[in-house]
MIDOSE-1310 file (N, C-alpha, C; in nm, 2 decimals, decimal comma, always signed):
residues 108
xxxx	+17,66/-7,03/+7,22/+17,52/-7,02/+7,26/+17,50/-7,04/+7,41; +17,58/-7,12/+7,47/+17,57/-7,15/+7,62/+17,58/-7,02/+7,69; +17,68/-6,93/+7,66/+17,70/-6,80/+7,72/+17,57/-6,72/+7,72; +17,50/-6,72/+7,60/+17,38/-6,64/+7,58/+17,27/-6,69/+7,66
xxxx	+17,25/-6,82/+7,67/+17,15/-6,88/+7,75/+17,16/-6,85/+7,90; +17,28/-6,86/+7,95/+17,31/-6,82/+8,09/+17,28/-6,68/+8,12; +17,32/-6,59/+8,03/+17,30/-6,45/+8,04/+17,16/-6,40/+8,05; +17,07/-6,48/+7,99/+16,93/-6,45/+7,99/+16,87/-6,43/+8,14
xxxx	+16,93/-6,51/+8,23/+16,87/-6,51/+8,36/+16,97/-6,48/+8,47; +17,10/-6,48/+8,44/+17,20/-6,46/+8,55/+17,30/-6,35/+8,51; +17,33/-6,27/+8,61/+17,42/-6,15/+8,59/+17,56/-6,18/+8,64; +17,57/-6,26/+8,74/+17,70/-6,29/+8,81/+17,76/-6,41/+8,74
xxxx	+17,81/-6,39/+8,62/+17,87/-6,50/+8,54/+18,01/-6,46/+8,50; +18,10/-6,55/+8,53/+18,25/-6,53/+8,50/+18,29/-6,65/+8,42; +18,37/-6,62/+8,31/+18,43/-6,73/+8,24/+18,57/-6,76/+8,29; +18,60/-6,89/+8,31/+18,73/-6,92/+8,37/+18,78/-7,05/+8,30
xxxx	+18,91/-7,06/+8,28/+18,97/-7,18/+8,22/+18,99/-7,28/+8,33; +18,92/-7,39/+8,32/+18,92/-7,50/+8,42/+18,90/-7,63/+8,35; +18,94/-7,74/+8,41/+18,91/-7,87/+8,35/+18,95/-7,89/+8,21; +19,05/-7,81/+8,16/+19,09/-7,82/+8,02/+19,00/-7,75/+7,93
xxxx	+18,91/-7,67/+7,97/+18,82/-7,60/+7,89/+18,78/-7,47/+7,94; +18,67/-7,41/+7,89/+18,62/-7,28/+7,93/+18,50/-7,31/+8,02; +18,50/-7,27/+8,14/+18,39/-7,29/+8,24/+18,31/-7,16/+8,26; +18,19/-7,18/+8,29/+18,10/-7,06/+8,32/+18,07/-7,07/+8,47
xxxx	+18,12/-6,98/+8,55/+18,10/-6,97/+8,69/+17,98/-6,88/+8,71; +17,88/-6,93/+8,78/+17,76/-6,86/+8,81/+17,75/-6,84/+8,96; +17,75/-6,72/+9,01/+17,75/-6,69/+9,15/+17,87/-6,76/+9,22; +17,98/-6,75/+9,16/+18,11/-6,80/+9,21/+18,11/-6,96/+9,22
xxxx	+18,02/-7,03/+9,14/+18,02/-7,17/+9,14/+18,02/-7,22/+9,00; +18,10/-7,33/+8,97/+18,10/-7,38/+8,84/+17,97/-7,44/+8,80; +17,91/-7,40/+8,69/+17,78/-7,45/+8,64/+17,79/-7,53/+8,52; +17,86/-7,48/+8,42/+17,87/-7,54/+8,29/+18,01/-7,51/+8,23
xxxx	+18,05/-7,59/+8,13/+18,17/-7,56/+8,06/+18,17/-7,62/+7,92; +18,27/-7,58/+7,85/+18,29/-7,64/+7,71/+18,43/-7,69/+7,71; +18,45/-7,82/+7,67/+18,58/-7,88/+7,67/+18,58/-7,96/+7,54; +18,67/-7,93/+7,45/+18,69/-8,00/+7,32/+18,55/-8,00/+7,25
xxxx	+18,49/-8,11/+7,23/+18,37/-8,12/+7,15/+18,25/-8,17/+7,24; +18,26/-8,12/+7,37/+18,15/-8,17/+7,46/+18,12/-8,06/+7,57; +18,01/-8,07/+7,62/+17,96/-7,98/+7,72/+17,98/-8,04/+7,86; +18,04/-7,96/+7,95/+18,05/-8,01/+8,09/+17,93/-7,95/+8,17
xxxx	+17,87/-8,04/+8,25/+17,75/-7,99/+8,32/+17,76/-8,03/+8,47; +17,74/-7,94/+8,56/+17,74/-7,97/+8,70/+17,59/-7,97/+8,73; +17,55/-8,09/+8,79/+17,40/-8,10/+8,82/+17,38/-8,17/+8,95; +17,26/-8,17/+8,99/+17,23/-8,23/+9,12/+17,27/-8,38/+9,12
xxxx	+17,35/-8,42/+9,22/+17,39/-8,56/+9,22/+17,27/-8,66/+9,24; +17,16/-8,61/+9,29/+17,04/-8,69/+9,31/+16,98/-8,74/+9,18; +17,01/-8,66/+9,07/+16,95/-8,70/+8,94/+17,06/-8,76/+8,84; +17,18/-8,78/+8,90/+17,29/-8,83/+8,82/+17,26/-8,95/+8,74
xxxx	+17,21/-9,06/+8,81/+17,19/-9,18/+8,75/+17,08/-9,17/+8,64; +16,98/-9,09/+8,66/+16,88/-9,06/+8,56/+16,93/-9,00/+8,43; +17,01/-8,90/+8,45/+17,07/-8,83/+8,33/+17,17/-8,91/+8,26; +17,24/-9,00/+8,33/+17,34/-9,08/+8,26/+17,28/-9,17/+8,15
xxxx	+17,15/-9,19/+8,15/+17,08/-9,27/+8,05/+17,05/-9,19/+7,93; +17,07/-9,06/+7,93/+17,04/-8,97/+7,82/+17,15/-8,99/+7,71; +17,10/-8,98/+7,58/+17,19/-9,00/+7,47/+17,31/-8,89/+7,48; +17,43/-8,94/+7,46/+17,55/-8,86/+7,45/+17,60/-8,82/+7,59
xxxx	+17,54/-8,86/+7,69/+17,58/-8,82/+7,83/+17,68/-8,93/+7,88; +17,79/-8,88/+7,94/+17,89/-8,97/+8,00/+17,94/-8,91/+8,13; +18,00/-9,00/+8,21/+18,05/-8,95/+8,34/+18,17/-8,86/+8,31; +18,18/-8,76/+8,39/+18,30/-8,67/+8,38/+18,41/-8,74/+8,46
xxxx	+18,52/-8,77/+8,39/+18,62/-8,85/+8,45/+18,76/-8,80/+8,41; +18,83/-8,74/+8,50/+18,96/-8,69/+8,46/+19,07/-8,77/+8,53; +19,04/-8,83/+8,64/+19,14/-8,90/+8,72/+19,12/-9,05/+8,73; +19,04/-9,11/+8,65/+19,01/-9,25/+8,66/+18,89/-9,28/+8,75
xxxx	+18,84/-9,17/+8,81/+18,72/-9,19/+8,90/+18,62/-9,09/+8,86; +18,50/-9,14/+8,82/+18,39/-9,04/+8,78/+18,36/-8,94/+8,89; +18,33/-8,82/+8,85/+18,29/-8,71/+8,94/+18,14/-8,71/+8,95; +18,08/-8,76/+9,06/+17,94/-8,76/+9,07/+17,88/-8,62/+9,07
xxxx	+17,78/-8,59/+8,99/+17,73/-8,46/+8,99/+17,78/-8,38/+8,87; +17,88/-8,44/+8,80/+17,94/-8,37/+8,68/+17,93/-8,47/+8,56; +17,88/-8,42/+8,45/+17,87/-8,51/+8,33/+17,93/-8,43/+8,21; +17,96/-8,51/+8,11/+18,00/-8,46/+7,98/+17,88/-8,49/+7,89
xxxx	+17,84/-8,40/+7,80/+17,74/-8,43/+7,70/+17,81/-8,40/+7,56; +17,81/-8,50/+7,48/+17,87/-8,49/+7,34/+17,80/-8,38/+7,26; +17,87/-8,29/+7,20/+17,82/-8,18/+7,12/+17,73/-8,23/+7,01; +17,76/-8,35/+6,95/+17,68/-8,39/+6,84/+17,54/-8,43/+6,87
xxxx	+17,50/-8,44/+7,00/+17,36/-8,47/+7,03/+17,29/-8,34/+7,07; +17,36/-8,23/+7,08/+17,31/-8,10/+7,11/+17,27/-8,03/+6,98; +17,18/-8,09/+6,91/+17,15/-8,04/+6,77/+17,05/-7,93/+6,76; +16,98/-7,90/+6,87/+16,88/-7,80/+6,87/+16,90/-7,71/+7,00
xxxx	+16,84/-7,59/+6,99/+16,85/-7,50/+7,11/+16,78/-7,56/+7,23; +16,67/-7,63/+7,20/+16,59/-7,69/+7,31/+16,68/-7,80/+7,38; +16,75/-7,88/+7,31/+16,84/-7,98/+7,37/+16,95/-7,92/+7,46; +17,01/-7,81/+7,41/+17,11/-7,74/+7,49/+17,04/-7,68/+7,61
xxxx	+16,93/-7,61/+7,59/+16,86/-7,55/+7,70/+16,83/-7,65/+7,82; +16,80/-7,77/+7,78/+16,77/-7,88/+7,88/+16,89/-7,89/+7,98; +17,01/-7,90/+7,93/+17,13/-7,92/+8,01/+17,17/-7,79/+8,09; +17,15/-7,67/+8,02/+17,18/-7,55/+8,09/+17,08/-7,53/+8,20
xxxx	+16,95/-7,56/+8,18/+16,85/-7,55/+8,29/+16,89/-7,64/+8,41; +16,93/-7,76/+8,38/+16,97/-7,85/+8,49/+17,09/-7,79/+8,57; +17,18/-7,74/+8,50/+17,30/-7,68/+8,57/+17,26/-7,56/+8,65; +17,18/-7,47/+8,60/+17,14/-7,35/+8,67/+17,05/-7,38/+8,78
xxxx	+16,96/-7,48/+8,77/+16,88/-7,51/+8,89/+16,96/-7,56/+9,00; +17,06/-7,65/+8,97/+17,15/-7,70/+9,08/+17,24/-7,59/+9,14; +17,28/-7,50/+9,05/+17,37/-7,39/+9,10/+17,31/-7,31/+9,21; +17,17/-7,30/+9,22/+17,11/-7,23/+9,32/+17,13/-7,29/+9,46
xxxx	+17,15/-7,42/+9,47/+17,17/-7,49/+9,60/+17,31/-7,55/+9,61; +17,39/-7,55/+9,51/+17,52/-7,61/+9,52/+17,61/-7,53/+9,61; +17,70/-7,60/+9,68/+17,80/-7,54/+9,77/+17,91/-7,48/+9,68; +17,97/-7,38/+9,73/+18,09/-7,32/+9,67/+18,21/-7,41/+9,70
xxxx	+18,30/-7,42/+9,61/+18,43/-7,48/+9,64/+18,51/-7,40/+9,73; +18,59/-7,46/+9,81/+18,67/-7,39/+9,90/+18,78/-7,31/+9,82; +18,80/-7,19/+9,85/+18,90/-7,11/+9,78/+19,03/-7,14/+9,84; +19,13/-7,15/+9,74/+19,27/-7,18/+9,78/+19,33/-7,05/+9,84
xxxx	+19,41/-7,07/+9,94/+19,48/-6,95/+9,99/+19,58/-6,90/+9,89; +19,59/-6,77/+9,88/+19,68/-6,71/+9,79/+19,82/-6,72/+9,85; +19,92/-6,75/+9,76/+20,06/-6,76/+9,81/+20,11/-6,62/+9,83; +20,19/-6,60/+9,94/+20,25/-6,47/+9,97/+20,38/-6,46/+9,91
């Protein structure tokens, strides 16, 4: 359903395997992803502390250090379309102003 929600308003969407799951790149920037039984959300770091108080929300932590501006949301709290839309909206709003990651140079 995440794919369908993004496609309603965005055309430049690419699916890419990243962070051990399937990520949705919007305008060449990671916006959302699905990893195991949780949603990965890239959101505005300014609202990070606020959203961390939401049910099922946890810091995205792959290396022992939380990635500020990235969170995991447990799938079992995404029980309605409205709840999923909340997280998709946060990601897509931030995507408009988020900086692109630096592209790695291709090996020759």
